[in-house]
ROKOL-333386 format. One record per atom (N, C-alpha, C, O): chain; atom name; residue number from 1; x, y, z. Coordinates in steps of 0.1 Angstrom, whole numbers. Each point is the difference from the previous one (the first is absolute). Layout:
ROKOL-333386
{atom 'A' 'CA' NUM {X Y Z}};
...
END
This chain:
ROKOL-333386
{atom 'A' 'N' 1 {-1645 262 -382}};
{atom 'A' 'CA' 1 {13 5 -3}};
{atom 'A' 'C' 1 {-2 6 -14}};
{atom 'A' 'O' 1 {-4 -7 -10}};
{atom 'A' 'N' 2 {8 19 8}};
{atom 'A' 'CA' 2 {0 7 -13}};
{atom 'A' 'C' 2 {13 -2 -6}};
{atom 'A' 'O' 2 {11 5 5}};
{atom 'A' 'N' 3 {-10 -12 -16}};
{atom 'A' 'CA' 3 {13 -3 -6}};
{atom 'A' 'C' 3 {1 6 -14}};
{atom 'A' 'O' 3 {12 4 -4}};
{atom 'A' 'N' 4 {-22 -3 -4}};
{atom 'A' 'CA' 4 {1 4 -14}};
{atom 'A' 'C' 4 {6 14 -2}};
{atom 'A' 'O' 4 {10 1 -8}};
{atom 'A' 'N' 5 {-15 9 15}};
{atom 'A' 'CA' 5 {5 13 -2}};
{atom 'A' 'C' 5 {15 2 4}};
{atom 'A' 'O' 5 {8 5 -8}};
{atom 'A' 'N' 6 {-4 -10 20}};
{atom 'A' 'CA' 6 {14 1 3}};
{atom 'A' 'C' 6 {9 -7 -10}};
{atom 'A' 'O' 6 {11 4 -3}};
{atom 'A' 'N' 7 {-16 -16 -1}};
{atom 'A' 'CA' 7 {8 -8 -10}};
{atom 'A' 'C' 7 {1 8 -13}};
{atom 'A' 'O' 7 {11 1 -6}};
{atom 'A' 'N' 8 {-22 5 2}};
{atom 'A' 'CA' 8 {0 8 -13}};
{atom 'A' 'C' 8 {10 11 1}};
{atom 'A' 'O' 8 {7 3 -9}};
{atom 'A' 'N' 9 {-7 5 20}};
{atom 'A' 'CA' 9 {9 11 2}};
{atom 'A' 'C' 9 {14 -4 0}};
{atom 'A' 'O' 9 {9 6 -5}};
{atom 'A' 'N' 10 {-6 -18 12}};
{atom 'A' 'CA' 10 {14 -5 0}};
{atom 'A' 'C' 10 {4 -4 -14}};
{atom 'A' 'O' 10 {12 3 -3}};
{atom 'A' 'N' 11 {-21 -9 -4}};
{atom 'A' 'CA' 11 {4 -4 -14}};
{atom 'A' 'C' 11 {3 12 -8}};
{atom 'A' 'O' 11 {9 0 -8}};
{atom 'A' 'N' 12 {-18 10 9}};
{atom 'A' 'CA' 12 {2 12 -8}};
{atom 'A' 'C' 12 {14 7 3}};
{atom 'A' 'O' 12 {7 5 -9}};
{atom 'A' 'N' 13 {-3 -5 22}};
{atom 'A' 'CA' 13 {12 6 4}};
{atom 'A' 'C' 13 {12 -9 -3}};
{atom 'A' 'O' 13 {11 5 -4}};
{atom 'A' 'N' 14 {-12 -18 7}};
{atom 'A' 'CA' 14 {12 -8 -1}};
{atom 'A' 'C' 14 {2 -8 -13}};
{atom 'A' 'O' 14 {11 -4 -4}};
{atom 'A' 'N' 15 {-22 2 -3}};
{atom 'A' 'CA' 15 {0 -8 -13}};
{atom 'A' 'C' 15 {-9 7 -10}};
{atom 'A' 'O' 15 {-10 -6 -4}};
{atom 'A' 'N' 16 {14 18 0}};
{atom 'A' 'CA' 16 {-9 8 -9}};
{atom 'A' 'C' 16 {-2 -7 -14}};
{atom 'A' 'O' 16 {-10 1 -6}};
{atom 'A' 'N' 17 {20 -9 1}};
{atom 'A' 'CA' 17 {-2 -7 -12}};
{atom 'A' 'C' 17 {-10 -10 1}};
{atom 'A' 'O' 17 {-9 -2 -9}};
{atom 'A' 'N' 18 {9 -6 20}};
{atom 'A' 'CA' 18 {-10 -10 2}};
{atom 'A' 'C' 18 {-14 7 2}};
{atom 'A' 'O' 18 {-10 -5 -6}};
{atom 'A' 'N' 19 {9 15 13}};
{atom 'A' 'CA' 19 {-12 8 2}};
{atom 'A' 'C' 19 {-6 4 -13}};
{atom 'A' 'O' 19 {-12 -2 -3}};
{atom 'A' 'N' 20 {20 9 -5}};
{atom 'A' 'CA' 20 {-4 5 -13}};
{atom 'A' 'C' 20 {-4 -12 -10}};
{atom 'A' 'O' 20 {-10 2 -7}};
{atom 'A' 'N' 21 {17 -13 7}};
{atom 'A' 'CA' 21 {-3 -11 -8}};
{atom 'A' 'C' 21 {-14 -6 4}};
{atom 'A' 'O' 21 {-8 -3 -9}};
{atom 'A' 'N' 22 {6 1 22}};
{atom 'A' 'CA' 22 {-13 -5 4}};
{atom 'A' 'C' 22 {-11 9 -3}};
{atom 'A' 'O' 22 {-11 -4 -4}};
{atom 'A' 'N' 23 {13 17 6}};
{atom 'A' 'CA' 23 {-10 10 -3}};
{atom 'A' 'C' 23 {-3 0 -15}};
{atom 'A' 'O' 23 {-12 0 -4}};
{atom 'A' 'N' 24 {22 0 -5}};
{atom 'A' 'CA' 24 {-2 1 -14}};
{atom 'A' 'C' 24 {-7 -13 -6}};
{atom 'A' 'O' 24 {-9 1 -8}};
{atom 'A' 'N' 25 {12 -12 14}};
{atom 'A' 'CA' 25 {-5 -13 -5}};
{atom 'A' 'C' 25 {-14 -3 6}};
{atom 'A' 'O' 25 {-7 -9 -5}};
{atom 'A' 'N' 26 {3 17 15}};
{atom 'A' 'CA' 26 {-13 -2 6}};
{atom 'A' 'C' 26 {0 -12 10}};
{atom 'A' 'O' 26 {-10 -5 4}};
{atom 'A' 'N' 27 {22 1 0}};
{atom 'A' 'CA' 27 {2 -11 9}};
{atom 'A' 'C' 27 {1 4 15}};
{atom 'A' 'O' 27 {2 -8 9}};
{atom 'A' 'N' 28 {-3 21 -7}};
{atom 'A' 'CA' 28 {2 5 14}};
{atom 'A' 'C' 28 {-10 -6 10}};
{atom 'A' 'O' 28 {4 -4 10}};
{atom 'A' 'N' 29 {-17 5 -13}};
{atom 'A' 'CA' 29 {-10 -5 9}};
{atom 'A' 'C' 29 {2 -15 4}};
{atom 'A' 'O' 29 {-1 -4 11}};
{atom 'A' 'N' 30 {4 -4 -21}};
{atom 'A' 'CA' 30 {2 -14 2}};
{atom 'A' 'C' 30 {13 -2 9}};
{atom 'A' 'O' 30 {0 -9 9}};
{atom 'A' 'N' 31 {10 16 -12}};
{atom 'A' 'CA' 31 {12 -1 8}};
{atom 'A' 'C' 31 {-2 4 14}};
{atom 'A' 'O' 31 {4 -7 10}};
{atom 'A' 'N' 32 {-11 19 -8}};
{atom 'A' 'CA' 32 {-3 4 14}};
{atom 'A' 'C' 32 {-9 -10 7}};
{atom 'A' 'O' 32 {2 -2 12}};
{atom 'A' 'N' 33 {-12 -3 -19}};
{atom 'A' 'CA' 33 {-8 -10 7}};
{atom 'A' 'C' 33 {8 -12 4}};
{atom 'A' 'O' 33 {-3 -5 11}};
{atom 'A' 'N' 34 {11 0 -19}};
{atom 'A' 'CA' 34 {8 -12 3}};
{atom 'A' 'C' 34 {10 3 12}};
{atom 'A' 'O' 34 {1 -8 9}};
{atom 'A' 'N' 35 {5 20 -9}};
{atom 'A' 'CA' 35 {9 3 11}};
{atom 'A' 'C' 35 {-8 2 13}};
{atom 'A' 'O' 35 {5 -4 11}};
{atom 'A' 'N' 36 {-17 10 -12}};
{atom 'A' 'CA' 36 {-8 2 12}};
{atom 'A' 'C' 36 {-4 -14 6}};
{atom 'A' 'O' 36 {0 -1 12}};
{atom 'A' 'N' 37 {-4 -8 -21}};
{atom 'A' 'CA' 37 {-4 -13 5}};
{atom 'A' 'C' 37 {12 -7 6}};
{atom 'A' 'O' 37 {-2 -6 11}};
{atom 'A' 'N' 38 {14 7 -16}};
{atom 'A' 'CA' 38 {12 -5 5}};
{atom 'A' 'C' 38 {2 6 14}};
{atom 'A' 'O' 38 {4 -7 10}};
{atom 'A' 'N' 39 {-6 20 -9}};
{atom 'A' 'CA' 39 {3 7 13}};
{atom 'A' 'C' 39 {-10 -5 11}};
{atom 'A' 'O' 39 {4 -2 11}};
{atom 'A' 'N' 40 {-17 0 -15}};
{atom 'A' 'CA' 40 {-10 -4 10}};
{atom 'A' 'C' 40 {3 -15 4}};
{atom 'A' 'O' 40 {-3 -3 11}};
{atom 'A' 'N' 41 {7 -5 -20}};
{atom 'A' 'CA' 41 {3 -14 3}};
{atom 'A' 'C' 41 {12 0 10}};
{atom 'A' 'O' 41 {0 -8 10}};
{atom 'A' 'N' 42 {10 16 -13}};
{atom 'A' 'CA' 42 {12 0 9}};
{atom 'A' 'C' 42 {-4 5 14}};
{atom 'A' 'O' 42 {4 -5 10}};
{atom 'A' 'N' 43 {-13 16 -10}};
{atom 'A' 'CA' 43 {-4 5 13}};
{atom 'A' 'C' 43 {-7 -11 8}};
{atom 'A' 'O' 43 {2 -2 12}};
{atom 'A' 'N' 44 {-11 -5 -19}};
{atom 'A' 'CA' 44 {-8 -11 7}};
{atom 'A' 'C' 44 {10 -11 5}};
{atom 'A' 'O' 44 {-2 -5 11}};
{atom 'A' 'N' 45 {12 2 -19}};
{atom 'A' 'CA' 45 {9 -10 5}};
{atom 'A' 'C' 45 {8 5 12}};
{atom 'A' 'O' 45 {2 -8 9}};
{atom 'A' 'N' 46 {2 20 -9}};
{atom 'A' 'CA' 46 {8 6 11}};
{atom 'A' 'C' 46 {-9 2 12}};
{atom 'A' 'O' 46 {5 -1 12}};
{atom 'A' 'N' 47 {-18 3 -14}};
{atom 'A' 'CA' 47 {-9 2 11}};
{atom 'A' 'C' 47 {-6 -13 6}};
{atom 'A' 'O' 47 {-8 0 10}};
{atom 'A' 'N' 48 {12 -11 -16}};
{atom 'A' 'CA' 48 {-6 -13 5}};
{atom 'A' 'C' 48 {4 -2 15}};
{atom 'A' 'O' 48 {11 2 4}};
{atom 'A' 'N' 49 {-22 -6 3}};
{atom 'A' 'CA' 49 {2 -2 14}};
{atom 'A' 'C' 49 {-1 12 9}};
{atom 'A' 'O' 49 {0 -1 13}};
{atom 'A' 'N' 50 {-1 13 -19}};
{atom 'A' 'CA' 50 {-1 12 8}};
{atom 'A' 'C' 50 {-15 2 5}};
{atom 'A' 'O' 50 {-9 -4 -8}};
{atom 'A' 'N' 51 {8 10 19}};
{atom 'A' 'CA' 51 {-14 2 5}};
{atom 'A' 'C' 51 {-6 11 -9}};
{atom 'A' 'O' 51 {6 10 -4}};
{atom 'A' 'N' 52 {-19 -13 1}};
{atom 'A' 'CA' 52 {-7 9 -10}};
{atom 'A' 'C' 52 {-12 7 7}};
{atom 'A' 'O' 52 {-6 -5 9}};
{atom 'A' 'N' 53 {2 16 -15}};
{atom 'A' 'CA' 53 {-12 7 4}};
{atom 'A' 'C' 53 {-12 -6 -8}};
{atom 'A' 'O' 53 {3 -8 -9}};
{atom 'A' 'N' 54 {-15 10 13}};
{atom 'A' 'CA' 54 {-11 -6 -8}};
{atom 'A' 'C' 54 {0 5 -15}};
{atom 'A' 'O' 54 {-6 -8 -8}};
{atom 'A' 'N' 55 {12 19 5}};
{atom 'A' 'CA' 55 {1 5 -13}};
{atom 'A' 'C' 55 {10 -8 -9}};
{atom 'A' 'O' 55 {0 0 -12}};
{atom 'A' 'N' 56 {8 -8 19}};
{atom 'A' 'CA' 56 {11 -8 -6}};
{atom 'A' 'C' 56 {13 6 0}};
{atom 'A' 'O' 56 {10 -7 -3}};
{atom 'A' 'N' 57 {-9 20 8}};
{atom 'A' 'CA' 57 {13 6 1}};
{atom 'A' 'C' 57 {8 -6 12}};
{atom 'A' 'O' 57 {-6 -5 10}};
{atom 'A' 'N' 58 {19 5 -11}};
{atom 'A' 'CA' 58 {8 -4 11}};
{atom 'A' 'C' 58 {-2 10 12}};
{atom 'A' 'O' 58 {0 12 -2}};
{atom 'A' 'N' 59 {-3 -18 14}};
{atom 'A' 'CA' 59 {-4 8 11}};
{atom 'A' 'C' 59 {11 11 4}};
{atom 'A' 'O' 59 {-3 11 2}};
{atom 'A' 'N' 60 {15 -15 -1}};
{atom 'A' 'CA' 60 {11 9 4}};
{atom 'A' 'C' 60 {4 9 -12}};
{atom 'A' 'O' 60 {4 -5 -10}};
{atom 'A' 'N' 61 {-5 18 13}};
{atom 'A' 'CA' 61 {3 10 -11}};
{atom 'A' 'C' 61 {15 -1 -3}};
{atom 'A' 'O' 61 {4 1 -12}};
{atom 'A' 'N' 62 {4 -4 22}};
{atom 'A' 'CA' 62 {15 0 -3}};
{atom 'A' 'C' 62 {3 -13 -8}};
{atom 'A' 'O' 62 {9 1 -9}};
{atom 'A' 'N' 63 {-16 -12 12}};
{atom 'A' 'CA' 63 {2 -12 -8}};
{atom 'A' 'C' 63 {-4 2 -15}};
{atom 'A' 'O' 63 {6 -4 -9}};
{atom 'A' 'N' 64 {-18 11 8}};
{atom 'A' 'CA' 64 {-5 3 -13}};
{atom 'A' 'C' 64 {9 8 -8}};
{atom 'A' 'O' 64 {3 -2 -12}};
{atom 'A' 'N' 65 {3 13 19}};
{atom 'A' 'CA' 65 {9 9 -7}};
{atom 'A' 'C' 65 {13 -8 -4}};
{atom 'A' 'O' 65 {5 2 -11}};
{atom 'A' 'N' 66 {0 -10 20}};
{atom 'A' 'CA' 66 {12 -8 -4}};
{atom 'A' 'C' 66 {-2 -9 -12}};
{atom 'A' 'O' 66 {8 -1 -9}};
{atom 'A' 'N' 67 {-20 -6 9}};
{atom 'A' 'CA' 67 {-3 -8 -11}};
{atom 'A' 'C' 67 {-1 8 -13}};
{atom 'A' 'O' 67 {6 -4 -10}};
{atom 'A' 'N' 68 {-13 15 10}};
{atom 'A' 'CA' 68 {-1 9 -12}};
{atom 'A' 'C' 68 {14 4 -4}};
{atom 'A' 'O' 68 {3 0 -12}};
{atom 'A' 'N' 69 {6 4 21}};
{atom 'A' 'CA' 69 {13 4 -4}};
{atom 'A' 'C' 69 {8 -11 -7}};
{atom 'A' 'O' 69 {7 2 -9}};
{atom 'A' 'N' 70 {-9 -14 14}};
{atom 'A' 'CA' 70 {7 -12 -6}};
{atom 'A' 'C' 70 {-5 -2 -14}};
{atom 'A' 'O' 70 {8 -3 -9}};
{atom 'A' 'N' 71 {-21 4 7}};
{atom 'A' 'CA' 71 {-6 -2 -13}};
{atom 'A' 'C' 71 {5 11 -10}};
{atom 'A' 'O' 71 {4 -3 -11}};
{atom 'A' 'N' 72 {-4 15 16}};
{atom 'A' 'CA' 72 {4 11 -9}};
{atom 'A' 'C' 72 {15 -1 -3}};
{atom 'A' 'O' 72 {4 2 -12}};
{atom 'A' 'N' 73 {4 -6 21}};
{atom 'A' 'CA' 73 {15 -1 -2}};
{atom 'A' 'C' 73 {2 -11 -10}};
{atom 'A' 'O' 73 {9 1 -9}};
{atom 'A' 'N' 74 {-16 -12 10}};
{atom 'A' 'CA' 74 {2 -11 -10}};
{atom 'A' 'C' 74 {-5 3 -14}};
{atom 'A' 'O' 74 {6 -5 -9}};
{atom 'A' 'N' 75 {-17 11 8}};
{atom 'A' 'CA' 75 {-7 2 -13}};
{atom 'A' 'C' 75 {2 13 -7}};
{atom 'A' 'O' 75 {-3 1 -12}};
{atom 'A' 'N' 76 {9 9 19}};
{atom 'A' 'CA' 76 {2 12 -7}};
{atom 'A' 'C' 76 {15 2 -4}};
{atom 'A' 'O' 76 {5 11 -2}};
{atom 'A' 'N' 77 {2 -22 2}};
{atom 'A' 'CA' 77 {14 0 -6}};
{atom 'A' 'C' 77 {-1 0 -15}};
{atom 'A' 'O' 77 {-3 -10 -6}};
{atom 'A' 'N' 78 {6 21 1}};
{atom 'A' 'CA' 78 {0 2 -15}};
{atom 'A' 'C' 78 {14 4 -5}};
{atom 'A' 'O' 78 {7 7 7}};
{atom 'A' 'N' 79 {-4 -12 -18}};
{atom 'A' 'CA' 79 {13 4 -6}};
{atom 'A' 'C' 79 {0 15 -3}};
{atom 'A' 'O' 79 {-9 5 -6}};
{atom 'A' 'N' 80 {20 2 10}};
{atom 'A' 'CA' 80 {1 14 -4}};
{atom 'A' 'C' 80 {5 1 -14}};
{atom 'A' 'O' 80 {11 -4 -4}};
{atom 'A' 'N' 81 {-20 9 -5}};
{atom 'A' 'CA' 81 {3 2 -14}};
{atom 'A' 'C' 81 {-5 14 -4}};
{atom 'A' 'O' 81 {2 4 -12}};
END
Protein backbone atom coordinates (compact mmCIF):
# COMPACT_ATOMS: atom_id res chain seq x y z
CA UNK A 1 0.00 0.00 0.00
CA UNK A 2 1.44 3.33 -1.05
CA UNK A 3 0.55 5.86 1.62
CA UNK A 4 3.19 8.59 1.79
CA UNK A 5 2.51 10.36 -1.50
CA UNK A 6 -1.30 10.53 -1.18
CA UNK A 7 -0.91 11.69 2.43
CA UNK A 8 1.62 14.34 1.41
CA UNK A 9 -0.68 15.66 -1.33
CA UNK A 10 -3.66 15.72 1.04
CA UNK A 11 -1.61 17.59 3.65
CA UNK A 12 -0.45 20.14 1.08
CA UNK A 13 -4.05 20.75 -0.05
CA UNK A 14 -5.88 20.58 3.28
CA UNK A 15 -3.30 21.71 5.82
CA UNK A 16 -0.81 23.97 4.02
CA UNK A 17 0.45 25.56 7.25
CA UNK A 18 1.31 22.14 8.66
CA UNK A 19 2.89 21.14 5.34
CA UNK A 20 5.04 24.29 5.21
CA UNK A 21 6.06 24.04 8.87
CA UNK A 22 7.18 20.42 8.50
CA UNK A 23 9.06 21.27 5.31
CA UNK A 24 10.76 24.34 6.83
CA UNK A 25 11.82 22.57 9.98
CA UNK A 26 13.09 19.49 8.16
CA UNK A 27 10.64 17.26 10.02
CA UNK A 28 8.69 16.17 6.93
CA UNK A 29 10.48 12.85 6.37
CA UNK A 30 10.13 11.79 9.99
CA UNK A 31 6.45 12.75 9.99
CA UNK A 32 5.79 10.85 6.75
CA UNK A 33 7.64 7.81 8.03
CA UNK A 34 5.63 7.79 11.25
CA UNK A 35 2.32 8.16 9.40
CA UNK A 36 3.29 5.45 6.92
CA UNK A 37 4.15 3.09 9.75
CA UNK A 38 0.82 3.86 11.41
CA UNK A 39 -0.98 3.18 8.09
CA UNK A 40 0.75 -0.15 7.62
CA UNK A 41 0.01 -1.22 11.18
CA UNK A 42 -3.65 -0.31 10.74
CA UNK A 43 -3.75 -2.19 7.44
CA UNK A 44 -2.29 -5.31 9.08
CA UNK A 45 -4.79 -5.07 11.94
CA UNK A 46 -7.73 -4.77 9.54
CA UNK A 47 -6.36 -7.59 7.35
CA UNK A 48 -6.00 -9.99 10.28
CA UNK A 49 -7.68 -13.30 9.50
CA UNK A 50 -8.00 -12.59 5.77
CA UNK A 51 -6.70 -15.16 3.30
CA UNK A 52 -3.30 -14.11 1.95
CA UNK A 53 -1.24 -14.70 -1.16
CA UNK A 54 2.31 -16.08 -0.78
CA UNK A 55 3.52 -12.47 -1.18
CA UNK A 56 1.59 -11.53 1.97
CA UNK A 57 -1.06 -9.47 0.20
CA UNK A 58 -4.71 -10.07 1.02
CA UNK A 59 -5.94 -12.51 -1.63
CA UNK A 60 -9.21 -10.75 -2.45
CA UNK A 61 -8.62 -7.55 -4.41
CA UNK A 62 -11.94 -6.12 -3.23
CA UNK A 63 -11.06 -6.83 0.42
CA UNK A 64 -7.63 -5.29 -0.10
CA UNK A 65 -9.22 -2.19 -1.63
CA UNK A 66 -11.75 -1.87 1.21
CA UNK A 67 -9.01 -2.11 3.81
CA UNK A 68 -6.90 0.52 2.03
CA UNK A 69 -9.92 2.84 1.80
CA UNK A 70 -10.53 2.47 5.54
CA UNK A 71 -6.89 3.26 6.32
CA UNK A 72 -6.86 6.32 4.06
CA UNK A 73 -10.17 7.59 5.43
CA UNK A 74 -8.90 7.31 8.99
CA UNK A 75 -5.41 8.72 8.51
CA UNK A 76 -5.84 11.40 5.87
CA UNK A 77 -8.22 13.43 8.02
CA UNK A 78 -6.38 16.72 8.22
CA UNK A 79 -7.65 20.03 9.56
CA UNK A 80 -8.46 22.50 6.80
CA UNK A 81 -6.29 25.54 7.44
